[in-house]
C-alpha positions in Angstrom: -37.4 -48.8 31.7 -33.6 -48.6 30.9 -34.0 -46.0 27.6 -32.3 -48.0 24.2 -29.6 -45.7 22.9 -26.5 -46.4 20.4 -23.8 -44.0 19.0 -23.0 -43.3 15.7 -19.8 -41.9 14.4 -20.0 -41.8 10.5 -17.0 -40.3 8.9 -17.2 -38.3 5.9 -14.5 -37.5 3.5 -15.2 -34.1 3.2 -13.0 -31.6 6.2 -12.6 -28.6 4.3 -15.5 -27.3 3.2 -17.8 -26.0 6.1 -20.6 -25.7 4.3 -20.7 -29.0 2.7 -20.0 -30.5 6.0 -22.6 -28.7 7.4 -25.2 -29.5 5.0 -24.3 -33.3 5.7 -24.4 -33.1 9.9 -27.9 -31.1 9.7 -29.6 -33.9 8.5 -29.5 -35.9 11.3 -31.4 -33.7 13.4 -34.5 -34.0 10.9 -34.9 -37.1 12.7 -36.8 -36.5 15.8 -35.4 -38.2 18.7 -31.7 -38.0 17.5 -29.3 -35.8 19.5 -26.2 -34.6 17.2 -23.4 -34.1 19.8 -20.0 -33.4 17.7 -18.9 -32.6 14.2 -15.1 -32.8 14.3 -13.5 -31.8 10.6 -9.8 -32.1 10.1 -8.3 -29.9 7.1 -5.2 -32.0 6.5 -7.2 -35.3 6.4 -9.9 -33.7 4.4 -12.3 -35.6 6.7 -14.9 -35.0 8.9 -16.1 -37.2 12.3 -19.7 -36.9 12.9 -21.2 -38.1 16.6 -24.8 -38.2 17.3 -26.9 -40.7 19.5 -30.6 -41.7 20.3 -32.7 -44.9 19.8 -31.2 -47.8 17.4 -33.9 -47.5 14.5 -34.2 -43.3 14.9 -30.3 -43.6 14.8 -30.5 -45.6 11.8 -32.7 -43.0 9.9 -30.6 -40.6 10.5 -27.8 -42.4 9.4 -29.3 -43.4 6.0 -30.2 -40.0 5.4 -26.7 -38.4 6.6 -25.2 -41.1 3.9 -27.3 -40.2 1.4 -26.9 -36.4 1.5 -22.6 -36.8 1.8 -23.7 -38.8 -1.9 -25.3 -36.2 -3.3 -22.4 -33.3 -2.0 -19.1 -35.5 -2.2 -17.5 -36.7 -5.4 -14.7 -38.8 -4.7 -12.9 -38.7 -7.8 -11.5 -35.5 -6.6 -10.8 -36.1 -2.6 -7.5 -35.8 -1.8 -6.5 -36.4 2.0 -3.7 -37.7 4.3 -6.3 -40.2 5.8 -7.0 -43.6 4.2 -10.7 -43.5 2.8 -12.9 -45.4 0.1 -16.0 -43.6 0.0 -17.9 -40.3 0.8 -19.3 -41.6 4.0 -16.2 -43.7 4.6 -17.3 -45.8 7.7 -20.3 -46.1 9.7 -19.8 -47.8 12.9 -22.9 -48.5 15.3 -21.5 -48.2 19.1 -24.4 -49.5 22.0 -24.2 -47.2 24.7 -27.1 -48.4 26.9 -29.3 -50.9 26.7 -28.5 -52.8 23.7 -26.2 -55.8 23.0 -23.3 -55.6 20.0 -25.4 -58.4 18.6 -28.2 -56.2 18.4 -25.8 -53.8 17.1 -24.5 -55.9 14.3 -28.3 -56.6 13.3 -28.9 -52.9 13.1 -26.3 -52.8 10.8 -26.5 -55.0 8.4 -30.6 -53.4 7.9 -28.8 -50.3 7.6 -26.5 -51.7 4.9 -29.2 -53.7 2.8 -31.0 -50.4 2.6 -27.9 -48.0 1.9 -26.6 -51.1 -1.0 -30.6 -51.4 -2.4 -31.9 -47.6 -2.3 -28.6 -45.6 -2.6 -26.3 -48.1 -4.9 -23.3 -47.8 -2.8 -21.1 -50.7 -2.3 -21.3 -51.8 1.4 -18.7 -54.2 3.4 -19.9 -54.9 6.9 -16.7 -54.8 9.5 -16.1 -55.8 12.7 -18.7 -57.1 14.9 -21.5 -57.3 12.0 -19.0 -58.5 9.8 -20.1 -62.1 8.0 -16.6 -63.6 7.3 -13.5 -63.6 9.4 -11.2 -61.3 7.1 -13.7 -58.5 6.9 -13.7 -58.1 10.3 -10.8 -55.8 10.4 -11.7 -52.3 8.9 -8.3 -52.2 7.2 -8.9 -55.2 5.3 -12.0 -53.8 4.0 -10.2 -50.6 3.1 -7.3 -51.8 1.6 -6.5 -50.3 -1.9 -8.5 -47.5 -0.9 -11.1 -45.3 -3.2 -8.1 -45.8 -6.1 -8.0 -49.7 -6.0 -11.9 -50.2 -6.1 -12.6 -50.9 -9.7 -10.1 -53.8 -9.2 -11.7 -54.7 -5.7 -15.5 -55.0 -7.3 -14.4 -57.5 -9.6 -12.7 -59.9 -7.3 -15.0 -62.2 -6.2 -13.7 -62.7 -2.8 -14.1 -59.0 -2.3 -18.0 -59.1 -3.7 -19.7 -56.4 -1.5 -22.5 -57.6 1.3 -24.7 -55.4 -0.3 -24.5 -52.8 -3.2 -23.4 -53.3 -6.9 -20.2 -55.3 -7.2 -19.0 -53.3 -10.0 -17.5 -49.4 -10.3 -20.0 -48.0 -12.5 -20.8 -43.9 -12.6 -22.5 -44.1 -9.2 -20.0 -45.7 -7.4 -17.1 -43.9 -9.3 -18.5 -40.6 -7.6 -19.3 -42.0 -4.2 -17.0 -44.6 -3.3 -18.0 -47.5 -1.3 -18.7 -47.8 2.9 -17.9 -49.7 6.0 -20.9 -50.1 7.8 -20.3 -52.2 11.3 -21.0 -52.4 14.8 -18.0 -51.9 17.6 -17.4 -50.9 20.8 -16.5 -47.7 22.0 -13.3 -46.7 20.0 -11.1 -43.4 20.9 -9.7 -41.4 17.8 -6.7 -40.3 19.3 -3.9 -38.0 17.9 -0.4 -37.4 19.6 1.6 -34.4 18.7 5.1 -35.0 18.3 8.0 -32.1 18.4 9.1 -32.8 14.6 8.1 -32.4 10.9 9.1 -36.3 10.4 6.7 -38.2 9.0 9.3 -41.1 8.9 10.1 -40.9 12.6 6.7 -40.1 13.5 5.8 -43.6 11.6 8.6 -45.5 13.4 7.2 -44.4 17.1 3.6 -45.5 15.9 5.1 -49.3 14.4 6.9 -49.6 17.9 3.6 -49.1 20.1 0.6 -50.2 17.4 -0.6 -54.0 17.9 0.6 -55.0 14.2 4.1 -53.7 15.0 6.6 -53.5 11.6 7.8 -55.8 9.2 11.2 -57.2 9.5 13.2 -56.2 7.1 17.2 -56.6 6.0 18.9 -53.5 6.8 17.0 -50.3 6.6 13.7 -51.0 8.9 11.3 -49.0 7.1 12.8 -49.5 3.6 14.8 -52.7 3.6 13.9 -56.1 1.9 11.2 -58.0 4.2 12.5 -61.4 5.7 10.1 -63.9 5.1 9.3 -66.9 7.5 8.9 -70.6 6.3 5.9 -69.9 4.7 6.9 -66.8 2.4 5.2 -64.5 4.6 7.1 -61.1 6.0 8.5 -61.8 9.7 6.6 -59.4 11.9 8.1 -57.6 15.3 4.8 -56.8 17.5 3.9 -53.4 18.9 3.7 -52.8 22.5 0.0 -52.0 22.7 -3.1 -54.6 22.4 -5.9 -53.0 20.6 -3.9 -50.2 18.9 -4.1 -49.1 15.3 -1.7 -46.3 14.0 0.3 -44.7 12.0 2.3 -41.3 11.8 1.5 -38.4 9.7 2.4 -34.5 9.2 -0.5 -32.1 9.3 0.3 -29.2 7.6 -2.3 -27.2 9.1 -0.6 -27.6 12.6 2.9 -27.6 11.2 3.9 -31.2 12.8 4.3 -34.6 12.8 1.4 -36.8 14.9 0.8 -40.3 15.4 -2.5 -41.2 14.4 -3.9 -43.9 16.8 -7.1 -45.9 17.1 -7.4 -47.7 20.3 -10.2 -50.0 19.7 -10.8 -51.4 23.4 -10.3 -49.1 26.1 -10.7 -51.6 28.2 -7.4 -53.2 26.7 -5.5 -49.9 26.2 -6.7 -47.1 27.7 -5.7 -43.2 26.5 -3.3 -42.7 29.3 -1.1 -45.8 28.8 -1.4 -45.4 24.9 -0.1 -41.5 25.5 2.5 -42.7 28.4 4.3 -45.0 25.2 3.9 -43.1 22.7 6.2 -40.3 25.4 8.9 -43.5 26.1 9.0 -44.5 22.3 9.5 -41.0 21.3 12.5 -40.1 23.8 14.0 -43.2 22.9 14.4 -41.7 19.4 14.8 -38.1 20.2 11.9 -36.8 19.8 9.2 -35.1 22.4 5.7 -35.5 22.8 4.1 -32.0 23.3 0.7 -32.9 23.5 -2.7 -35.1 22.2 -5.7 -34.3 20.1 -9.0 -36.4 20.8 -11.1 -36.6 17.4 -14.8 -36.9 18.5 -16.0 -37.9 21.6 -14.5 -39.6 24.7 -16.3 -41.3 27.7 -16.0 -39.6 31.3 -14.2 -42.3 32.7 -11.7 -42.5 30.3 -10.4 -39.1 31.2 -11.2 -39.7 35.0 -9.1 -43.0 34.8 -6.3 -40.8 33.2 -6.1 -38.6 36.2 -6.2 -41.2 38.8 -2.6 -42.7 36.6 -0.8 -39.5 36.7 -2.0 -38.6 40.4 -1.1 -41.9 41.8 2.3 -41.3 39.7 3.1 -37.7 41.8 1.7 -39.5 45.0 -1.5 -37.3 45.0 -4.7 -38.5 46.7 -7.2 -39.9 43.8 -10.1 -38.6 46.2 -10.4 -35.3 44.8 -14.0 -33.7 42.8 -14.5 -35.0 39.1 -13.9 -31.2 38.2 -10.6 -31.5 39.1 -9.8 -34.6 38.0 -10.7 -33.5 34.0 -8.7 -30.5 34.5 -5.7 -32.8 35.4 -5.8 -35.4 33.0 -6.7 -32.2 30.1 -3.4 -31.0 31.4 -0.9 -34.4 31.7 -2.4 -35.6 28.3 -2.0 -32.0 27.2 -5.5 -31.9 25.4 -5.2 -28.4 24.9 -2.0 -28.4 22.9 -3.6 -27.0 19.7 -6.3 -25.3 20.8 -8.8 -24.9 23.7 -10.1 -28.4 25.1 -13.6 -28.5 26.5 -14.9 -31.2 28.6 -18.9 -30.0 28.2 -18.4 -30.6 24.3 -15.7 -33.6 24.2 -17.1 -35.9 26.8 -20.2 -38.2 26.0 -22.0 -38.1 28.9 -21.6 -34.6 29.3 -23.1 -34.2 25.9 -26.1 -36.5 27.3 -26.6 -35.0 30.5 -30.0 -33.7 31.5 -29.5 -30.8 33.6 -32.9 -30.4 34.3 -32.3 -33.4 37.1 -29.7 -31.4 39.0 -31.8 -28.2 39.5 -30.7 -28.2 43.2 -27.5 -28.9 43.2 -26.5 -26.7 40.3 -27.8 -23.7 42.5 -25.5 -21.3 44.2 -25.3 -21.6 47.8 -27.4 -18.4 48.3 -30.0 -19.3 46.2 -30.5 -23.0 47.5 -31.0 -21.2 51.0 -33.7 -19.0 49.2 -35.6 -21.6 47.5 -36.0 -23.6 50.9 -37.2 -20.7 52.1 -39.6 -20.0 49.3 -43.2 -21.3 49.9 -42.8 -23.8 48.2 -42.9 -27.4 50.1 -39.8 -28.6 47.9 -36.7 -28.7 48.5 -37.6 -29.9 52.2 -36.1 -31.6 55.3 -35.0 -34.4 53.0 -32.9 -32.2 50.4 -31.3 -30.6 53.0 -30.3 -33.4 55.4 -28.7 -34.6 52.1 -27.0 -31.7 51.8 -25.9 -31.9 55.0 -24.8 -35.1 54.9 -23.0 -34.0 51.9 -20.9 -31.5 53.6 -19.8 -33.9 56.3 -18.3 -35.9 53.8 -16.7 -33.0 52.1 -15.2 -32.3 54.9 -14.1 -35.8 56.1 -12.8 -35.9 52.9 -10.9 -32.6 52.8 -9.0 -33.8 56.2 -8.1 -37.2 54.1 -6.6 -34.9 51.2 -4.8 -32.7 53.0 -2.8 -35.5 55.3 -2.1 -37.3 51.9 -0.2 -34.0 50.7 1.5 -33.5 54.3 4.9 -33.2 54.1 7.0 -36.1 56.0 3.9 -38.6 55.6 4.8 -39.5 51.7 4.9 -43.3 52.4 1.0 -43.0 53.7 -0.3 -41.3 50.9 -2.3 -44.3 50.0 -3.8 -44.8 53.2 -5.4 -41.3 52.9 -6.1 -41.5 49.3 -8.4 -44.8 50.0 -10.3 -42.6 52.3 -10.7 -39.6 50.3 -12.0 -42.0 47.3 -14.5 -43.3 49.7 -15.2 -40.1 51.0 -15.4 -38.4 47.5 -18.0 -41.1 46.3 -20.2 -40.7 49.4 -20.5 -37.0 48.7 -21.8 -37.5 45.2 -24.5 -39.8 46.1 -25.4 -37.8 48.8 -25.5 -34.9 46.3 -27.3 -36.6 44.2 -30.1 -37.4 46.7 -30.3 -33.6 47.2 -32.4 -33.4 44.1 -33.7 -36.9 44.2 -35.7 -36.0 47.7 -37.0 -33.4 45.9 -37.9 -35.5 42.4 -39.8 -38.3 45.0 -42.4 -35.9 46.6 -43.0 -34.6 43.3 -43.9 -38.1 41.9 -46.2 -38.2 45.0 -47.5 -34.9 43.9 -48.4 -36.3 40.4 -49.9 -39.2 41.5 -52.0 -37.4 43.7 -53.2 -35.4 40.6 -54.5 -38.5 38.7 -57.8 -38.7 38.0 -60.6 -40.7 40.5 -63.9 -40.6 38.4 -63.9 -45.0 37.8 -63.3 -47.5 40.6 -60.7 -48.4 37.9 -59.0 -44.8 38.1 -58.6 -44.6 41.9 -57.9 -48.5 42.1 -54.6 -46.9 39.9 -54.1 -43.6 41.5 -54.0 -45.5 45.1 -51.5 -47.9 43.4 -49.3 -45.2 42.1 -49.6 -42.8 45.3 -48.5 -45.9 47.1 -45.4 -46.7 44.4 -44.4 -42.8 44.7 -44.5 -43.1 48.6 -42.0 -45.6 48.8 -40.0 -43.6 46.7 -40.3 -40.8 49.0 -39.3 -43.2 51.7 -36.1 -45.2 50.2 -34.6 -41.7 49.5 -34.1 -40.7 52.9 -33.2 -43.8 54.2 -30.5 -43.9 51.7 -29.4 -40.6 53.0 -29.7 -42.2 56.3 -27.0 -45.0 55.5 -24.8 -42.7 53.6 -24.7 -40.3 56.5 -23.9 -43.3 59.0 -21.2 -45.0 56.5 -19.5 -41.5 56.4 -18.9 -41.4 59.9 -16.4 -44.3 59.5 -14.2 -41.1 57.7 -14.6 -38.7 60.0 -13.4 -41.1 63.1 -10.3 -42.5 60.9 -9.9 -38.6 60.3 -9.7 -38.0 63.9 -8.0 -41.0 64.9 -5.3 -40.7 62.1 -5.3 -37.3 60.5 -3.9 -34.1 60.4 -3.8 -32.9 63.6 -4.6 -29.4 62.7 -7.5 -30.4 60.8 -9.1 -32.6 63.9 -11.6 -29.8 64.3 -13.1 -30.4 60.6 -13.2 -33.9 61.4 -15.5 -33.1 64.0 -17.7 -30.8 62.4 -18.0 -33.0 59.4 -19.5 -35.7 62.1 -22.0 -33.4 63.4 -23.0 -32.5 60.0 -23.1 -36.6 59.1 -25.2 -37.1 62.6 -27.7 -34.1 61.6 -28.2 -35.1 58.1 -28.8 -38.6 59.2 -31.5 -37.7 62.0 -33.0 -35.4 59.5 -33.4 -38.4 57.0 -35.0 -40.2 60.0 -37.1 -37.9 60.1 -38.3 -38.1 57.0 -38.4 -41.6 57.0 -40.8 -41.5 59.7 -43.8 -38.8 58.4 -43.7 -40.5 54.8 -44.4 -43.8 56.4 -47.4 -42.0 58.1 -49.1 -42.1 55.0 -48.3 -45.8 53.7 -50.6 -48.5 53.8 -48.3 -51.1 52.9 -47.6 -52.5 56.4 -44.8 -54.9 55.8 -42.7 -51.9 53.8 -43.9 -49.7 56.6 -42.5 -52.1 59.6 -39.0 -53.1 57.4 -38.1 -49.6 56.8 -39.1 -47.8 60.2 -36.5 -50.8 61.9 -33.6 -49.6 59.4 -34.5 -46.4 60.2 -34.1 -47.0 63.8 -31.2 -48.8 63.9 -29.2 -46.4 62.0 -30.0 -43.7 63.6 -28.8 -45.4 66.9 -25.5 -46.0 64.9 -25.1 -42.5 63.8 -25.6 -41.1 67.6 -23.1 -43.9 68.7 -20.3 -42.5 66.0 -20.4 -39.2 66.6 -20.2 -40.0 70.0 -16.8 -41.6 69.5 -15.5 -38.7 66.8 -16.3 -36.0 69.0 -14.6 -38.1 72.2 -11.8 -38.7 70.2 -11.6 -34.6 68.5 -12.3 -33.0 71.8 -9.4 -34.9 73.5 -7.1 -33.4 70.9 -8.6 -29.7 70.5 
């Protein structure tokens, strides 16, 4: 069953007192099942972004405890910082990650808001998908006037909080208000400039943010606004949709930055925001020196950035994920202000369960030792998948070398396409190295189930049957992928770099060996299966794939032998 996961990213109005920050963040881990992923303080903004994940109910409990602790430790009456804010816990968004809809997140946000307002006496404004009226969807509207404007805001019936007191009492004077909402993944992203001018940083931010700038007479920053027929200021829209931004000076770094919120990275991804910032900065005689992530980022955002910059260089996109992440970090200058560790900044890496990749994380020597040990796993199925992965890796290598060959610049996209396909096959086959062993483990678990009563015997038999089907499906998938990879080897033997044609041949031999090894595992695992229809279908598919592997290997070897 798919596990329901949401992310919570509260921003607290404290970025300088580490003891307070840690005391507030630590309450998250007092809730079982919630994982604290990141604590990202900012001295100049006097603000910390905290990120944690878990199932909805447990995350909401952790969020409530964090808001309560922030209320105890942060006094907004003395707070100063560069970032707009109106409360000790300024914002608390819930973000759907896995198996949860935005509508469900909005319901959880409303329940959390009601509890915060009732039990803690904090004014609560629901925003984004949780908002109850259109004007409150936008966080900036809810936070307008900031903390200093709260007495007037709370007295305005149009801005009565969704929950909590509508008065600026002593408790609210200390805690301020809070915005609780449900939204898509937001990337808080700062772009570093080689200037100290907040004015010029703002000008660049106005160029690119969706809201753009107010059209003014004379000076574009201080001139009188030009009004439309309704008396409203006219605006010059910015270049990028789903981007909010301002410019500020960060004393901690001694530079000005663009502070951007990318509210929908499917509309404006990180690399496009960075690229447009570079263009606008250059038009104003300013250089972008790098950028900074606040909080975490989805892995795909960095992979997309790598693909963007690789394509610009007319380089192959079919390189390993690890290398792409390095290229993204360097291209975006994410290490400009300090070291950037993907293991601590990429959400998928933070959530990775390394126990599910026991074998592929071993070095070659350790893997061979584990295979040679008296343990029955890893066995032939895992080794077959690994041989297939090596074959795909060799085909991908030839494609990448071909894409980079001098004089073949007009063909880089052709070879990049093959390299991308090969890298995908390699990744899937590596997954199957461990999956084959996991499927064996599931059979052993089913075999160990109790068999005292008739009901227990029946349940045990059913569990063994399902586990055995899984042990057949794993090598069957290995077989399919090995056969698919041989199209890559054939293409490389035909059109790839002549000096590497032997590598394409070795790749085909690996793929054929992996396919035949997987075929043997399908057959032996089918022998103990009682589901005759499933068995007949699996054996027929395996036989057909084996024949394809043999035919393709013969074609590739014929091509190779003619050229070597």
